[in-house]
N, C-alpha and C positions, 0 to 999 in steps of 0.2 A: 645594462643589468650580468648579473655568471652571474651560473647556466644555473649555481645547486641558492642563489636570492630567490629566479625565477619559481624556481620548483615549487619552494616556500608558499610564493607569496601567490600559487596554483590555489593548497594546498592547506595552505593556512587563515582564515576569516581574518585575525586579525594584522598579519601581515600584508593584509590586504589594506586592511589601515580600520577596518569596524572596530571597536568599539561590543563591548559583552552587551547580548541586547536582557536589557532590567525585565526580572521577573514584571514587575506591575506590565513594564511597556510590552512585554511578549502575550497576556493577558485580557493589554487592553484593545490589542488587533487580533486576534484572534478571539474575541466573542464578535469585532464585527462581522468575519468572513467566518464565523458559521450561523450568521442571519443571512448570510446570502448561502447558504449552503441547504438550511432549511427554504432558503425560496429557491433553490434548486429541488431538492425534494419535493414541491409539490407541483413544483411546473414539470417533473417530469410521469406525476404519478394523475395529470391534469389531460399529458399531452398524449401521454404513456408511451414516453421516449423510454429510450438501447440502451445503456452509458457501459462503455466496460474500461475499470481502470489495471494496470497491470507497476507490481511494484516490483524491479528487480533492483540484485544492489551486493556485493560481498558481505558474508557475514558480519554484522554489526556497523551499517550502517545504517539504523535505521528505518527501517520499512516498518516493521511492527509499531515504534511510537507513533508514525506517521499517519499509518491508516488510524489506531486508537485516535490522530486531534481530528482527525474527517470524521470518527462513525460518533465519537463521543455524544454529539446532540440532535444525532436527525435518529432515524427510526430501522433500526435493523431489518425489517418488514420494503426494505425500499434497498436502503444500501447491506445489500449480505456480502460477509467477508471469506470466502474460500479460500484457504492451508489449507493442501490437503495434502495426505502421510502419503509414506513411498511405498507404493504400487503394485497390489498384491499377486501373485502367479498370474491368475485367471488377465489380471489388467496388461501383464508384460507383451503376455499371447496376442494382444489387441493391438489394431489400429493405436496406434500414437497418443494421435489423437484425440481418441472417441471416449477417455475418461475426461477430456476440460467440456465436454461440447456439453452436455447434462448441465451445468453451470455456468451458461450463458446468456443472460438476460434476459427476459421477457419482460414485454411490452409493461413500464411504470415501476421496472427494477434497475439498481446501479448494483452492480459484483465487481467487490473488491479485491484483489487477486495478490495475496501474500507468499509472492512465490507463482508461477506460470509455466504453462507447455514452453517457458525458455529453458526449464531447469535443462531443457535434452542438451541443448546450445554450452551452455555451465555446468552442474555440480556431476553431471551421467557424463558429462565427455569429459571432463580436468578426473575426476574420480576414478575410469572405468564405466561407470554403469552400463555405458554403450561404445559399440563400434563405433572407428571411422569417419564410417562410411555412413551409418545409421544417421549422427550426428552433420556427417555431407547432405543427408538426404534432405532433411531438417528442415535444415536452413533453407534448400532448393525450396524447396515445399511450403512452406509460411510466407510467405508476400500475398500467395496466392491465396493462400488462407485465410490471413486479415483479408485480401479485399472480399475474397469472399461475404465475410462476416460486416466491411463497411458496406455494399452494395446489399446489404439483407438490413439495411435503419441502423446498425450499431455503430456511435462513437468509441472509435478504441481510439483510449491513447494511453501512451507506453512510457511509466520513468523511469531512470538510471540513479540510483543512489553512487554518488562517486564520494569515496570513502578514503581519506587518506592513509599508508601504512600505519604510521605511527599514534594512529588513535582508534585506527582497532583493533593494535594492542594495548590502546588506557581498556576499552571499551569493553575486549574478552576479557582481560582479569579482574575487570571492575564485576562484571557477571560470578566468573571462579569469588570474588571475596564478595561477596551479598548473599545473604539466605532465602531469596527475595526472586531471585532471577539466575539461581544456579539449572533452571532447566532449560537454561537461554541455553545452554554452554553441550553439545553433541558431544559423546565420540568423533562425535562426525566431522563439528566443527574444526576440532582438535589434528584432525587428521586436513581440515583443510584449511588450513590455516600457513604449514609448509609451503601451500604451491601460490603464491600470491600472483609472480610471473603465467604462471600455469593461466590461471583467472583472467593476465592482463590477458591474456592474446585471443582470448573464447570470446572476450569480453570484446576485442575487436573488432574478429571476424565476424560478430552476429552482429554487428552494428552495418558491419559493413555489407552482410547478408540483407539484412531485414529493415533497412532502417529510406522505409520510402514512403513515395505522398500521399502517401491515402492511410498510413501509419507508423509514423515515425519518432520517434524514439529522443528521449526529454531528459537531458544531463542536467542533473540539482546536486552543488554543493555541497555535499550530510556531514561535513566535521561541527560546525556550529548548530546540532539538531535544532536551537530553538526558529533562529533564520529559515532553514529547511526546511519547516515546515510549514514553516510563515509564507514562501516562496509557494513550492509543492500546491499549496489551496489557494494562493493567490494566481499561479499560474493556471489550473483545472477551472476554476473558474472563469475561466479568459476563454475557456478551449469553450466553452459549452454559451451554445447563443439561449438560456431560459430569458427569462423576464417572469415580474412580479405575480400571481393567480390571486386574480381577484376573489375576499375572504375577510364573510361580514364578522364585523364582532359580534364576539362570543358576551351574552349578559346575562350571571347565574338566575335561570329565578324560584321564587321562594319557595326553600320547601313544604312542605305540605304536613299541614297541622295531624296530627291524629291524637284525640283521648288516650289510648291508650300505652304504659311506657315501656321502655325499651327491654326487650329480651332478655332477662338479670344468667344469663349462662355464666358457668364457671369457668369461663378462659386459663388460658395456663398462659400464663407471663412468662416473659425467657424474664430470671434474676439484674436487673439492672445493673452489671459490675462498673457503666461507665456513667 
């Protein structure tokens, strides 16, 4: 196989002989996975387990859509999504990991990170928000920090969504042309877009330093959004030793009969435009 053809086959789902997944098939598979995620939720609550899921990847790789697919049928009280803003001046003066620690899961919680402490290995390093020495120190210390997390009972799962250069361009242009998505395209995204190869080198350095036996990195081909979401959730479920928690079937009781009429308060109904 020629070098260019090999590269294309690694990046494009269609080039690997996979047909486009229909919306009907996608919805059917997602329904099954959502049922299992609810089982995970109930198991985590019952057993007071702690799960931490990290999503990293280039801009436009599909992190937000994947997280939405995971959380749309479960309780936000159990599945907490963390997407921290730019650090304040006070936070910049703290120990780097300090602002992430308060968000770690307690018993009965699943915390999902839409970008995480790995900002220091990626955007901060590439865009010059930290020094090379700070980035190197972060990479050196992170494995021991994550080992401490795992030893404390946290199940830590780390996913890198790998998007191709052409697909990233297509998605970022689509954001720019869709009034519903323009908020997703920040000035920082534009600056980052020009640094494809710098991000690639930063990614590989991150893998070399932090792809450990206790907290490995799992890489997901994400050019095909539907398949990527299904594959991630399927893999996620395979990594959690959950069991179905016994649950009594609910039967709605009869409503209490009242002699009085329901209060006739002058409620303010909204206009029925549709």
